[in-house]
N, C-alpha and C positions, 0 to 999 in steps of 0.2 A: 504493500500500500504506500509506504513512504517512497519507494522507488518510482511508482507511478506519479505521485504528487510532485516529486522532483523533476520528472520529465515534463509534466504539464507546465510547471512553473518556468522551466527553461524555454519551452515553446512559446509561452505567453510573453516572456521577455523578448524573444526574437521577433514576434509579431508586433509588439508595441514599438520596438526600435525601428522596424520596417515602416510602420505607419508614420512615425515621427519624422523619418528621413524622406518620406514620399510626399512632396507638395501637392500632387494631384489628388491623393486620398483626402488630405486635409481640406483642399479646396472644394471637393465634392461634398464633404461633410458639413462645412461651415460657410464657405463663400457662396456656393451655388444656392443654398436655401435663401440667403439674404437677397441675392439677385432675383430669384424667381418670385419671392414675396413682393419685392418692389415693383416688378413688372405686372404681375397679376393683381396686386393689391389696388391698382388704380383703375380697375374697371374692365369688364368684358361684356359685350352685348350678348344677351341670351334670349331665347324664345321659348314659349311653352304652348303645347297643344294637348288636347285630351286630358284636361286638368281634372283630377278627382275633387269634387266638392260635396259638401253635405247640404241637404235640403231639409229644413225643419219647418213643418206646418203644424201649428198648434190646434187649428180648427179647420180641417179640410172641407172645402165646398167647391162649387163649380168655378168660382172666381180664382181661388188659389190653385185649382187644378190647371187652369189655363196658363197661369204664370209658371208653374213648375214644368208644364209641358214644353214651354219655350226653352227652358234650360236642358230638358231631356233631349230635345232635337237639335241643340246647338252643337256644331263640330268642335267647339272649344272646350266643352265640359263633359265629364263622365260623372253624373250625379249619383249620390247615395242618399237614401232617405233615413232620417232619424226621428224618433218620437219626441225627444226632449233636447233642449239646447245643451244641457249638461253632457249628454251622450255624444253630441256632435263635437263639443269642445275637447272631450277626452280623445276622440278619434283624431282631432287636429294635433293634440299634444303627442300622440303616438305616431304621427306622420302618415296617417291613413288618408287624410284629406288635406287640401291646401286652402280651402275657403269654406265659409258657412253662409248660406242664404237663409234668413230667418223671417218667416211670415207670422207675426204675432196673432193671438186669438181674436183680436178685434179688427183684423185687416179688412175683411169684407164689409163689416158694419161701418167703419170709418170711411172706406172708399165710396160707399153708396150714399152715406148721409152727410159726411163732412167734406168729401172730395180731397181729403188729405190722409193718406194711409202709408206712413213710412215703413220700410222694410229694413231689417238689419243685415249687414254684411260684415263678417269678420274674416280678415285675411291673415294667412301665415306669412309673416314678413321675413322669415329666414332667408329666402331668395328674394332680394329686393326687386329684381327685374320681373320675376314672375308675379310678385304682388302688384306691381303697376299694371302689368298686362291683364291680370285677372280682374282688377278693378275696372279696366276699360272694357273687358269682355262682358262683365256684369251689366255695365251701363248700356252697352250695345244691345244685349238681349232685352233689357228693360225697355229701351226705346222702341225696339221692334214689337214688343207686346203692346205698348201704348198705341203705336201706329195701327196695329191689327185691330185692336179694340175700337179705336176711333173709326176705322173703315167699316167695321161691322155695324156700328151705330149710325154711320152716315153723318158724323159731326166731329169737330175737333176733340182731342182727348180731354175728357171731363175731370180726370184725376190729377191733382197736384201732388204726386208721390215723390219722395226723396230717399236717396240711398245714404246711409250713415255708416261708412266703413270704420273698422277698428283694426289696427295693425298689432299683431302679437309677435313676440320673440325678437323682432327687429324694428322697433318703433321708428327709427330714423330712415328706414327703407334704404339702407346702404348696401350696395353691391359688394363693397369691400368686406363688410362683416360676414357675408355669405361665402365669398371666394377664398379668403385667407385661411379659414380653418380647413377647408377641403384641400387646399394646396399643400398643407402639412403632410397629408397622406402621400401625395405624389413625391414630395421631398424625401420622405422616409423610405419609399420604394427605391429611389435612386441610391440612397445611402446603403440600404440593406442588400438588395439583390445585385445591383450593378457592381458595387465595390467588392462584394464577396466573390462574384463570378470572375472579376478581373484579377484579383490578387491570387487566386488559386491557379488560374490559367497562366499567370506570370511565373508561378513556381514551376510549372511544367516546362515553360519556355526556357527558363534559366537552368533547369536541371536540378534545382534544389529539392524538388519533390522526390526524385529518385534517390537523392542522398538521404532523405528522411526515411525512405522505405527500407534501407539497409540497416537502419538503427533498430533499437529495441522498442521504439515508440509504437503504440498500437493505432489502429484506425480511429478508435474512439478518442484517443488523446489528441490526434491531429485535428479532428473535427472540432473538439472542444476548444483547442487553442485558436482555431480560426473563428469560432463563434464569439467568444468572450470579448476580444478587443473591438470587433466591429459592432457588437451589441452596445458596448459602452460608447463607441464613437457615434452610433446612430441615436442613442438616447441623448447624447450631448447636442447633436444637431436638432433633435426634437425640442430640447430646453431652449436653445437659441431661437428657434422658430416661434415658439410660444411667447418668448420675451418680446420679439419683434412685433408679433401680432397684437399683444396687449399694450405694450408701452409706446410703440411707434405708430401703429395704425388705430389704436384705441378700440380694438375689438373686445367686447365684454366677455368675461369668463364667468358665466353664471354657475357652473357646476364645480365639482371638487377637483382639485389638482391631483389628488391621489387616484381618483377614478380615471382621470386622463392619463396619468403615468402608467397605471396598470394596463389600460387598453393599448397604449403605445408600446408597452413591452410585448404584449401578445402579437401585435402587428409586426414589430421588429423581428420577432422569432420566426414568423411566417415568411417575411421577406428574406431573412438570412437563409432559411431552408430552401427557398426558391433559388437563391444564388448558388448554394452548394449543389443543388441538382443540376443547374446549368453548367457549372464548372466540371461536373463529372462527365459531361458529353463533349465539352469544348476545351481543347488544350492550347488554344492560342487566344491572346487577349482580344484580337480583332473579332474572331468568331464569337467569343463569349460576350463581348460588348453588344454585338448585333442581336444575338439571341435575347440578351437581357432587356434591351430596349423594346424589342417586338413582343416578348412574352410577359413583361412586367410593367415597363414604363407606359407604353401606349395604352394597354388596357386600363391602367390606373388613371390615366389622363382622360380617356374617352368613355369608359364604361363604368365608372365608379359613382356617377352622380355629381362629381365635382364641377363640371362645366355643363353637361347636358343632362336634362331631366330624364331619369330612367323611365318614368311613366309615359313619356312621349315617344319612347323607342318602340320599334316593332316587337311583337311578342317573342320571336326567335332570339332577338338580341337581348331582350330582358331575361330570358332563360340563361344565356351565356354569362350575364353579369353576376350570377350566383357563384361562379367559380373565380371571381376576381376579388382578392382579399381586400383591396382598397375600398370596395363598395361598403363593406361593413365598418371599416375604420372611418370613412367619411361620414357615415350616419352617426357614429358615436361622437366624432368631433363636432359636428354641427349642433347636436343636441346638448353636449356638455358646454360648449361655448355660449350658445344663444338661448337655450331653453332650461338648462340645469341638468340635474341628475334624473333624467326620465328613464326609470329602470325598465319599462316596457320596450324601450329602444336599446338601452345599453346591454342588458343581459343576453338577449338572443344574438345580437351582433358580436358580443364578446365571446359567446360560446362558439360561434362560427369561426372566429379568428383562432381560438384555441384548437379547434379541430383541424383547421388548415395548417397551423404550425406543427401539430403532431404528425400530420400526413407528410408534409414536405421534409421535416427533419428525419422521420423514419425512412422515407424514400432515399434521402441523401445517404443515410447510414447503410442502407441495403446496397445501393449502387457502389458506394465507396468500398465495401467489403469485397465486391466482385473485382473492382479495378486495382485495389492495393494489395490484397492478400495473395 
């Protein structure tokens, strides 16, 4: 046992010195996050279609049915009906819907007697661009309903109805507050998968891996020595990214730092596992870098919900997103930063990250046994 500990300690010292002497590794871990945060923190134009919304009708009748029918037939919305506003708000907190359209119990009476029947609209402001678009879509559907009702009656619209929106989780409706937390997942993917894949491929190119193979170190000890330094490096990059997000961009951190740290550790383990698997197939840095970008960075950027809304993707693509680890981490980041410790979001996504970390690390161990023993 003491011999194994001494070998691992020596390998860890070797890896730490190699990282310290490699400017590219330090740049990817610390400089690249700052650059990406600055670029994406100042706004990206997004679009939203097929938006899931909640419809709450406290007293259904013919008039409310005509209103909800307009939302049901709109290409912009995918409505879900809820019996109470409390159930709809719980669905919004759990990220099941992005907006709530609420018709109160006196809607029909006030519309027919007073000509003034306000409806309630509650928007999820986590994605500022989506919040603005959804508000515009609601107003468009409402205007179409008023025009159709006036046409049926053969006279100008008799109702002076008003929409009173409320923004939840991102009251300032800031795109920066939405994009910066998601970008952290992309940064950690680079730090974990790309760096790990490149460093082991470099060992093969330089012949140092063969030198390790003729020593008494085991495959488990080699993998452990590769994991620990880059795990620490990745968590350091995570800490720097969170500091930039909170103190430079002013992104609120509503949830627990410890919850965020635990989720980041799970995601980093999954990313490191992916990097180890890639390095088992690619023994040149060029090939390892290309595979890492295609297999980890691009899916994290395009299919995680960081930039493009997953609900707006085709069904086949939505299915593919379930094997992208960044999808689960982005959901946790956005919830912890902007909504707080929403356990109905955090726990299932953390469980998915833990499962993916176990699968990738186990696969890396199995492949390494075949290649090194």
